[in-house]
C-alpha positions as CSV (number, residue, x, y, z in Angstrom):
1,M,-46.8,20.1,-5.6
2,T,-49.1,17.2,-4.0
3,P,-47.3,15.6,-1.6
4,A,-47.2,11.5,-2.5
5,F,-48.0,10.6,1.1
6,D,-50.6,12.2,3.8
7,P,-49.2,14.8,5.4
8,A,-50.9,13.8,8.7
9,A,-49.5,11.1,9.2
10,V,-45.4,9.3,9.8
11,G,-43.4,6.8,7.8
12,L,-42.2,4.2,9.5
13,Y,-38.0,2.9,9.1
14,V,-37.3,-0.3,10.5
15,H,-33.8,-1.1,10.7
16,V,-32.9,-4.9,11.1
17,P,-28.8,-4.6,11.0
18,Y,-28.7,-8.5,10.9
19,C,-26.6,-10.1,7.4
20,A,-25.6,-13.8,6.7
21,S,-22.3,-11.9,5.6
22,I,-21.2,-8.6,5.3
23,C,-20.7,-7.3,1.7
24,G,-17.3,-5.7,0.8
25,Y,-18.7,-2.3,0.1
26,C,-21.4,-1.8,2.9
27,D,-21.2,1.4,4.9
28,F,-24.5,0.8,6.9
29,F,-24.9,-0.3,9.9
30,R,-25.0,-4.1,10.2
31,V,-24.0,-7.5,12.2
32,E,-22.8,-10.7,10.8
33,C,-25.3,-13.2,12.5
34,E,-25.5,-16.2,10.1
35,A,-28.0,-17.7,12.0
36,G,-30.4,-14.9,11.4
37,V,-32.1,-12.6,13.6
38,P,-32.0,-12.9,17.4
39,E,-35.2,-13.9,19.3
40,G,-36.1,-10.7,21.0
41,F,-35.0,-8.0,18.1
42,E,-38.9,-7.3,17.1
43,D,-39.6,-6.9,21.0
44,L,-37.0,-4.0,21.3
45,I,-38.3,-2.5,18.1
46,L,-42.2,-2.8,19.4
47,A,-41.1,-1.4,23.0
48,E,-39.2,1.9,21.0
49,A,-42.0,2.5,18.5
50,R,-44.0,2.6,22.0
51,L,-42.2,5.5,23.0
52,Y,-42.7,7.8,20.8
53,A,-46.6,6.7,20.7
54,Q,-47.3,7.2,24.6
55,D,-47.7,11.5,24.5
56,A,-50.5,11.7,21.5
57,P,-52.0,9.1,18.6
58,I,-49.5,8.7,15.9
59,F,-51.0,7.2,12.7
60,C,-48.8,6.1,9.6
61,D,-49.3,5.5,5.7
62,T,-45.6,4.3,4.9
63,V,-43.6,1.4,6.3
64,F,-40.2,0.5,5.2
65,F,-38.1,-2.6,6.6
66,G,-34.3,-1.8,6.1
67,G,-30.9,-3.2,7.0
68,G,-28.9,-4.9,6.8
69,T,-30.8,-7.7,5.9
70,P,-34.3,-7.9,6.7
71,S,-36.0,-10.3,5.2
72,L,-34.0,-12.9,7.2
73,L,-36.3,-12.6,10.2
74,Q,-38.6,-15.5,10.1
75,P,-42.0,-14.7,8.5
76,E,-43.8,-15.6,11.2
77,R,-41.5,-12.9,13.6
78,L,-42.1,-10.7,10.8
79,A,-46.0,-11.1,11.0
80,T,-46.0,-10.2,14.6
81,L,-43.5,-7.5,14.2
82,I,-46.1,-6.3,11.6
83,Q,-49.2,-6.4,13.7
84,G,-47.5,-4.9,17.0
85,L,-46.6,-2.2,14.7
86,R,-50.2,-1.5,13.4
87,S,-51.6,-2.0,17.4
88,V,-49.1,1.2,18.1
89,F,-49.5,3.3,14.8
90,P,-52.6,3.3,13.5
91,W,-52.1,2.3,9.9
92,A,-54.6,4.0,7.0
93,P,-56.1,2.1,4.5
94,G,-53.9,1.1,1.3
95,S,-50.4,1.9,3.6
96,E,-47.8,0.9,1.7
97,V,-45.4,-1.6,3.3
98,T,-41.7,-2.5,1.6
99,L,-39.8,-5.1,2.7
100,E,-36.1,-5.0,1.9
101,A,-34.9,-9.1,0.8
102,N,-32.0,-10.4,-0.4
103,P,-32.4,-12.9,-3.4
104,E,-31.5,-15.8,-1.5
105,T,-33.6,-15.7,1.5
106,I,-36.6,-15.3,-1.4
107,T,-38.4,-18.8,-1.3
108,T,-42.5,-19.2,-2.4
109,E,-43.2,-19.7,1.1
110,R,-41.8,-17.0,2.7
111,L,-43.1,-14.4,-0.3
112,A,-46.9,-16.1,0.5
113,A,-46.4,-15.5,4.2
114,W,-44.6,-11.9,3.9
115,R,-48.0,-11.0,1.7
116,T,-50.4,-12.8,4.0
117,A,-48.5,-10.9,7.2
118,G,-49.1,-6.9,5.7
119,V,-46.1,-6.3,2.9
120,T,-47.6,-4.7,-0.1
121,R,-44.0,-4.3,-1.7
122,L,-40.8,-5.3,-2.3
123,S,-37.4,-4.3,-2.7
124,V,-34.5,-7.1,-4.3
125,G,-31.2,-6.8,-3.7
126,V,-29.7,-7.5,-7.0
127,Q,-26.7,-5.0,-7.8
128,S,-25.3,-6.8,-10.9
129,L,-26.2,-10.1,-12.8
130,S,-22.4,-10.2,-13.8
131,A,-20.7,-13.1,-12.1
132,A,-17.4,-10.6,-11.8
133,V,-19.3,-7.8,-10.4
134,L,-21.0,-9.9,-7.8
135,S,-17.8,-11.3,-6.7
136,S,-16.0,-7.7,-6.7
137,L,-19.3,-6.5,-4.4
138,E,-18.9,-10.3,-2.2
139,R,-22.7,-10.3,-2.7
140,R,-23.9,-14.2,-1.7
141,A,-26.7,-14.7,-4.5
142,T,-26.0,-16.3,-8.3
143,A,-27.2,-13.7,-10.9
144,E,-29.5,-17.4,-11.6
145,V,-30.6,-16.7,-8.1
146,S,-31.8,-13.4,-8.5
147,L,-33.6,-13.9,-11.2
148,R,-35.8,-16.8,-10.0
149,A,-36.2,-15.2,-6.4
150,L,-37.6,-12.2,-9.1
151,E,-39.5,-14.2,-11.1
152,L,-40.8,-16.1,-7.9
153,A,-41.7,-13.0,-6.3
154,A,-43.4,-11.2,-9.1
155,A,-46.1,-14.6,-9.6
156,A,-46.9,-14.3,-5.7
157,G,-48.9,-11.1,-6.7
158,Y,-47.1,-8.2,-5.3
159,A,-48.6,-5.0,-6.2
160,H,-44.7,-3.5,-6.1
161,L,-41.7,-4.7,-7.2
162,S,-38.2,-3.2,-7.4
163,A,-34.5,-4.1,-7.8
164,D,-31.3,-2.6,-6.2
165,C,-28.6,-2.3,-9.3
166,M,-25.2,-1.1,-9.1
167,T,-23.0,1.0,-11.5
168,A,-19.5,2.2,-11.1
169,V,-18.2,-0.9,-9.3
170,P,-14.8,-1.1,-9.6
171,G,-13.8,-3.8,-12.6
172,Q,-17.2,-3.7,-13.7
173,R,-17.6,-3.1,-17.8
174,T,-20.2,-1.4,-19.6
175,E,-21.4,-3.7,-20.8
176,D,-22.1,-5.7,-17.7
177,V,-24.9,-2.9,-16.6
178,R,-26.2,-3.0,-20.1
179,S,-27.3,-6.7,-19.8
180,T,-28.6,-6.6,-16.4
181,L,-30.3,-3.6,-17.2
182,D,-31.9,-5.6,-20.5
183,A,-32.2,-8.3,-18.1
184,L,-34.1,-6.8,-15.7
185,A,-36.4,-3.9,-17.9
186,V,-38.2,-7.4,-19.2
187,L,-39.5,-8.1,-16.1
188,P,-43.1,-7.3,-14.3
189,L,-40.9,-4.9,-12.1
190,D,-42.1,-1.3,-11.7
191,H,-39.2,0.6,-10.1
192,L,-36.1,0.0,-10.3
193,S,-32.9,2.0,-8.0
194,V,-29.7,2.6,-9.2
195,Y,-26.7,3.2,-7.4
196,S,-23.4,4.8,-8.3
197,L,-21.0,3.2,-5.6
198,E,-19.9,5.3,-3.0
199,L,-16.5,3.7,-1.7
200,H,-16.6,4.5,1.8
201,P,-13.4,4.2,4.4
202,R,-12.4,1.5,6.3
203,T,-15.1,-1.0,4.1
204,R,-12.6,-4.0,2.5
205,L,-13.6,-2.6,-1.1
206,W,-12.0,1.2,0.2
207,E,-9.0,-1.2,1.1
208,S,-8.6,-3.1,-1.9
209,V,-8.8,0.2,-4.0
210,L,-6.5,2.1,-2.0
211,R,-3.9,-0.7,-2.2
212,G,-4.1,-0.5,-5.8
213,E,-5.7,-4.1,-5.9
214,R,-9.0,-2.6,-8.2
215,A,-9.9,0.2,-9.5
216,L,-12.6,2.8,-10.4
217,P,-14.4,3.8,-13.6
218,E,-13.1,7.1,-15.7
219,E,-15.4,9.5,-14.2
220,D,-16.3,10.6,-17.8
221,D,-17.2,6.7,-18.4
222,A,-19.0,6.8,-15.8
223,A,-21.1,10.2,-16.6
224,D,-21.5,8.5,-19.7
225,L,-23.2,5.6,-18.9
226,Y,-25.8,7.5,-15.9
227,L,-27.2,9.5,-19.1
228,W,-27.1,6.0,-20.9
229,V,-29.2,4.1,-18.2
230,H,-31.8,7.5,-18.3
231,D,-32.3,6.9,-22.2
232,H,-32.5,3.3,-22.0
233,L,-34.9,3.4,-19.2
234,H,-36.8,5.7,-20.2
235,R,-37.2,3.5,-23.3
236,A,-38.4,0.8,-21.5
237,G,-41.2,2.8,-19.8
238,F,-40.2,3.7,-16.5
239,E,-39.8,7.7,-15.5
240,H,-36.0,8.8,-13.8
241,Y,-38.4,11.0,-11.2
242,E,-35.3,11.0,-8.5
243,V,-31.6,11.0,-8.7
244,S,-31.1,7.2,-8.8
245,N,-34.4,5.7,-9.1
246,F,-36.7,4.8,-12.1
247,A,-40.5,3.8,-11.6
248,R,-43.3,2.9,-14.3
249,P,-46.6,4.5,-13.8
250,G,-48.0,4.1,-10.7
251,G,-44.3,2.5,-9.0
252,R,-43.2,5.2,-7.3
253,C,-41.9,4.2,-3.3
254,R,-44.2,6.1,-1.5
255,H,-41.8,5.7,1.4
256,N,-39.1,7.6,-0.1
257,L,-40.9,10.3,-1.3
258,R,-41.9,11.3,2.3
259,Y,-37.7,12.3,3.2
260,W,-37.3,14.0,-0.6
261,Q,-40.5,16.0,-0.2
262,G,-40.0,16.3,3.5
263,G,-42.5,14.2,5.3
264,E,-42.2,13.0,9.4
265,T,-40.8,9.8,9.6
266,I,-39.9,7.9,12.8
267,G,-36.8,5.8,12.6
268,L,-36.8,2.4,15.1
269,G,-33.7,0.0,15.6
270,P,-29.8,0.9,15.7
271,S,-28.8,3.8,13.7
272,A,-32.1,5.0,12.8
273,W,-33.2,8.2,12.0
274,S,-36.7,10.3,12.6
275,R,-37.9,13.5,11.3
276,F,-40.4,14.0,14.1
277,R,-42.2,17.1,15.2
278,G,-39.2,19.3,14.4
279,R,-36.1,17.4,15.2
280,L,-34.1,15.1,14.1
281,Y,-33.0,12.3,15.8
282,G,-30.5,9.5,15.3
283,N,-30.2,6.3,17.1
284,P,-26.4,5.4,18.1
285,R,-24.4,2.8,15.4
286,S,-24.5,0.4,18.4
287,L,-26.5,-3.0,19.3
288,T,-25.3,-2.9,22.6
289,D,-26.2,1.2,23.3
290,W,-29.4,0.8,21.5
291,T,-30.6,-2.0,23.0
292,N,-29.6,-0.7,26.5
293,S,-31.8,2.7,25.9
294,V,-34.7,0.7,24.9
295,A,-34.6,-2.0,27.7
296,R,-34.8,0.6,30.4
297,G,-37.4,2.2,28.3
298,E,-35.4,5.2,26.9
299,S,-35.4,7.0,24.1
300,A,-32.5,5.5,22.3
301,G,-31.2,8.3,20.1
302,D,-27.8,9.8,21.0
303,R,-28.1,13.1,18.4
304,C,-30.8,15.4,18.5
305,E,-31.3,18.5,16.2
306,T,-33.9,21.3,16.5
307,L,-35.1,22.2,12.9
308,T,-35.3,26.3,12.4
309,P,-36.6,27.9,9.4
310,Q,-33.9,28.0,7.8
311,R,-32.8,25.1,8.4
312,E,-36.0,22.9,7.3
313,R,-35.5,25.8,3.5
314,E,-32.3,24.2,3.3
315,D,-33.7,20.8,3.6
316,R,-36.5,22.1,0.9
317,V,-34.2,22.8,-1.4
318,I,-31.2,19.5,-0.8
319,F,-33.7,16.4,-0.5
320,G,-36.2,18.5,-2.9
321,L,-33.8,19.0,-5.9
322,R,-33.7,14.9,-6.0
323,V,-37.1,14.6,-7.3
324,S,-38.2,15.2,-10.7
325,E,-40.5,17.8,-9.8
326,G,-37.8,19.7,-8.1
327,I,-38.5,23.0,-5.7
328,A,-40.8,26.1,-4.9
329,V,-38.7,28.7,-7.0
330,A,-39.5,30.9,-3.7
331,D,-37.2,28.2,-1.3
332,A,-34.4,28.5,-3.7
333,V,-34.7,32.9,-3.8
334,G,-35.0,32.9,0.0
335,L,-31.8,31.1,0.5
336,L,-29.6,33.0,-2.3
337,E,-31.1,35.9,-0.7
338,E,-30.1,35.5,3.0
339,D,-26.4,34.6,1.5
340,G,-26.2,38.0,0.1
341,R,-27.1,37.2,-3.7
342,E,-29.0,37.9,-6.2
343,P,-31.6,35.1,-7.8
344,G,-31.6,35.6,-11.0
345,P,-27.6,36.1,-12.0
346,A,-27.3,33.1,-9.4
347,F,-29.9,30.8,-11.3
348,Q,-28.4,31.8,-14.8
349,P,-25.5,29.5,-15.3
350,L,-27.5,26.2,-13.8
351,V,-29.9,27.2,-16.8
352,D,-27.1,27.7,-19.4
353,H,-25.2,25.1,-18.3
354,G,-28.3,22.5,-19.0
355,Y,-28.5,21.6,-15.6
356,A,-31.7,23.3,-14.1
357,E,-34.9,24.8,-15.8
358,I,-37.5,26.9,-14.4
359,D,-41.0,25.7,-14.8
360,G,-43.2,28.6,-13.8
361,D,-42.4,28.6,-10.0
362,R,-40.6,25.3,-10.0
363,L,-36.9,25.5,-10.2
364,R,-36.4,21.8,-10.9
365,L,-32.9,20.1,-12.0
366,T,-31.9,18.1,-15.8
367,V,-31.2,14.6,-16.0
368,Q,-27.6,16.6,-16.6
369,G,-28.1,18.2,-13.0
370,F,-29.1,15.0,-11.6
371,L,-25.6,13.6,-12.8
372,M,-24.0,16.9,-11.2
373,S,-26.4,17.7,-8.4
374,N,-23.8,17.6,-5.5
375,E,-22.1,20.3,-7.6
376,V,-25.8,22.2,-8.0
377,L,-25.9,21.9,-4.1
378,T,-22.3,23.0,-3.6
379,Y,-23.3,25.9,-5.6
380,L,-26.8,26.9,-4.2
381,L,-25.5,26.1,-0.7
382,P,-21.7,27.2,0.0
383,G,-20.8,26.1,3.4
384,K,-23.7,24.2,4.1
385,W,-23.2,21.5,1.4
386,P,-22.4,18.6,2.2
387,R,-23.2,17.9,5.2
388,P,-20.7,16.0,7.7
389,R,-22.0,12.6,8.2
């Protein structure tokens, strides 16, 4: 399988943790700051970047600004940050630069400034166009604001435009999902992410469900909806290329494919992870700890793991089965043999249940397999999956 990225380059992920308000379902590291991103944050990001680049030149071809709400960063400061990152990590021509943006932060002026700064791909956090679901998720933008933001972004000439949606939300009806996707599928988007909500402990939505104030959809209903989303978006011209992601031709997110296909990444900012030169590095989920380390000129990473050949193989299976091209049969065979299992008999139940198919030297999941991907991975990697968070 040919990677969607340059294997000699790295991908940069920049975590901007600041949010104007905290959504009730969110478990990402974030800091509530209605005034926006404090002055000096971009200087710390650049200082951390220089720590990685001090030993040898590093080239990159994908950059992803996530969060948090990175679109809260003032456009001129985002431009300064992008220019600074370009000077630390030379960028290849045609590099993909993604900015996550909340709909309420999108204006014609900001869109033009982001494009001038070098953003090539905009990922808009719509989540739903149902007022009840947006209220359940504690989102700030209304459906009207989200649709207007997408229309403005399309008119601004972005080469790649994506929207995020959620399913399996407490109180969400099947019709809420269908009407949202109907409205989005006719817009000039080339990418849609449709995530099934994962409830995380200690979030407000989790606590509400625990108290019995809200109920999650039945598992069978959520499964039926997943299959409907697959069929509906396929008919609308979207390829289901990853468990939760759909793209029109040419619209795949190259940065995320780098994660799924085993490429190297450097994560900057609190809570960011790096996979770089044979190791995994995790930054602390603490703004204070991250800031203090970077300000002292030290690596912020408080977790480090050497990637052994076995771990590399496991990761190729775990992440590779998330994409439609699947994995090399040899990788799955190697893992099964390490566990003392015969590959042929072990594969057969996956094929018989319609979860997987073998095509030459590739093992890939079907849409039913995507739906049951955690169970498939638990079967293939007993005792190794799911990995502790």
